[in-house]
Structure formats: C-alpha cells, structure tokens
N, C-alpha and C positions, 0 to 999 in steps of 0.2 A: 505494499499499500505506499503509493510517491505520494505527496501532496504537493500542491504547483503553490505559489503563493508570489503575489502582485499587489502594487498599490497604486491608487487616482489621487491626484489632488497634492500632488509634493511643490506645484508651482504658483498656484494659483495666489490672489493676496488676500481672498476671504475663505472662510470655511474651512471642515476637519479634512484631515488626511486619510484616507480608508484603505484597507488593505482585504484582500480575500484569499483563502487558503483553499484550494480544492483537488479533492481524490476522487478521478475520472471512475465511472463504474458502469457496466454493464454496456451496454449496445452504445456504439460511435458514433458522437456528435460531429458531424460534417460542417465545416465552415469555420472552424474552430482560427482565428488567427489574434493578434495584436489588436486587443483594443481601439488603436488609434486609426487602424488601415480601415477599419468598418463604421459602415452608416449607422446611423442612428437607431435606422430600422433592424439593420441584420444583427446590432447589437442587444436587441430588445428581445428578437425571436433566439438570438442564442442564450441568452440567459434566463429565458423563461424553461428550455431543454436543461442546461445546466442546473440549474434548480431543481428539476423535478427529476432528473436521471442520475444527480452528480452527490455527493457529500461535500459540503460546504460550510465555511465559517467565515463572519466579517467581523473585524476589530478597527473601532476607529480611535485618533487623538483629537482632541478638542482643539480650538482655537486657543483657548486659555494653557494647554500644554505645548502646543507649539511656541507659543510665543516665551514658554518657562525654560523648555527645555532645547530649543531650535528645533526646525524642521527635519532633520537626518536621525535627532535621535526619537522624534515625533512618530519620523515614519517606521522605524524600528522598532518603536512602541504598538503602534497598529499592527505590523505585521505579527507580533508576539502575541497579540489580542486576537488575532484571526484565526492563529494555529491553534490558539489554545480554545475557543469558541469552536473550532471543527474537532478537537477532540472531546469535548463535552458531550457532542450531538452523537457521535461513533463509539464513543465508551472505552477507547485505545488510542495510544499514538501511532503518527506514521511511521514509517522504517526508515523514510527518509524524506526531506525536505526539499524543493528546488527551486530557489531564489532569484526573480530577476534583478538583476542587474550585477554591478562587481562587490557587493558588501553582503553580509547578512547580517542578522541582529545577534549571532552566535558571539558574545564574548561581551557586546555592546548595550546588552539589554536584558535586567534582572529577569527570573523567569523561563528564561530561554534554555531548553533542554532538548532539542532535537538535531539530529544529526542532519547538516545540511549541504547544501553546495549551491554557492551565488555563477547564476550564468547570465554573463553580458548578453542583453536583447534573447533572452529565453522565452520572452512573450510569445517572439515570432519561433523559434524553435521547438519549445515543449509544451506539446497541448494542454497539460496541466497548468502551466503559467499562462498558456493563452487564455483560458477559462477562468482563471480566478484573475486576470485581465479587465475582463468582460464584465464578473459579479463586483468586482471593485468600482468601473468607472458608470458604472449603472446605479449602483450604490449612494455612491455621490452622488452623482445627476439627481437621483432624486431627492435626496438631503437641500441641496442648492434650490431646485424647485418650489421645495415645498416651505423653505422659509423666503422665498421672493413675496410672497404674499404680506408677509412681516415688516420685508425694507425692499417697499415695492418702488423707490428711489433708484436703485442700485442696478438691474434687472439681474440679478441673480439666476435665476430659469433660462435668461438667454446666453449667459456669457461664463456661469458656473462658479465665477468668481476670479475667472483669470484677466489678467490687465489688459485688458481691449480699449480701444480709446474709449467706447462709449463709459465701458465704468473708470476710467481715470477723470473722465468730465466728471460723471454722477460723484466722483470721490471730493473732486475739486470745489463742488457745490458743496455738499451734504456734511463732508468731512466723514471721516469712518465711522460705520456701525460698531452694534456689539462682536460681529461675523466678523471682521477685516482682523488681518494679522499684524499686529503693531509691531511686530520686530521685525519685518519684513520693509524694506528702503522706502518704498514708494507710499505707501501706509504713512509712515513714521514721518515723511516727507512733508506727508499733507497736514500731520498734527500740528507744525509748525507755525500755520497759517491762521 
C-alpha cells in the first residue's frame, strides 16, 4: 500500500495550504495527471472517481500557521496531517509515502513516521501523487469559493487567493482580509499604506 502526497496553495497570498494523501485501489482511474494541466471540469470528474474508488486523507495548515511557522513548514505540516487522516480512515499505515517535490516532511515535522521518498515532478510521474494533486487542488478551490461569500470584495472564488491583478487591486482598495497571509511580501506591503 503506497500513498501519494501533494499540496495545493503554496503560492497564493490568501487562504490555507492544503495537502492530500491518496492510496489507489481497485479499478484503474484513467486520465490522472498533474492537476495543473487539467481543466476544472476534468479535475472535478477525476476527484469524484478518486473519492469513490480510493483511500484518501486531506490535511490543512491555516493562514495563522503559515504566518507563524512559514509556508514551507506549514506545507510539511499539512502533508503530515493528510497522511494522518488517511491512516485514520484505513486503520493502518502505508508501507511507503511518495511526496511530490524535492523534500519530504521526514525530520522536518513532528509526527511524521512514515518511510518516504521525494519525487521531483511526481505529480506527473506517479499516479498516486497525481490523484493527491487533484484532491488537494479541488479541496482548496472549494474552500476558497466558500469564503468568497464572506469576503466578496476580493474575488477569491475566481483567483483562489493567487496574486492576480484583480486580487492585488482589491488588496490596494480594501487592505488585507483575515484570510490574507501577512508574512507574504505583497500583503505585508499593503499593510504599510
């Protein structure tokens, strides 16, 4: 039983970082790929199949955690929480965890206990990481769409917290919201005005 792990939301100026851990099961899911190369419709369809056919867990690190410990440490924390959630669902540990990127949470995050391997570009190479990429992206996108109604001036449902011209203009006009990462330079600079 091998789990794939990936994250979504390291680069945005607002919102949490979300990670997913997925163990592929049973019938093959066709079309798995890095979430960034798939359309929103393709991701939605694939996420439904993954959630129906696979074991998965989702982990989140909040904006407050990102600002307190930095985005890298928060990403490692979200990945650890995702694997913990997966293990809680299936009642055992995976024999190995494949992590997208060049570093893993091993030795960097308290609570990481799994044998793991970092794979650069793993979301395009390993199917279980591709599945995790899709679940993480879809989960985070839904969160940002939900908070849009509480903070409609920023357009979170459209840009998901990334630093688009529209988002930066809203930041200049309205200042940071509680969802903004104050440790990120563009947000911190807006607070000076």
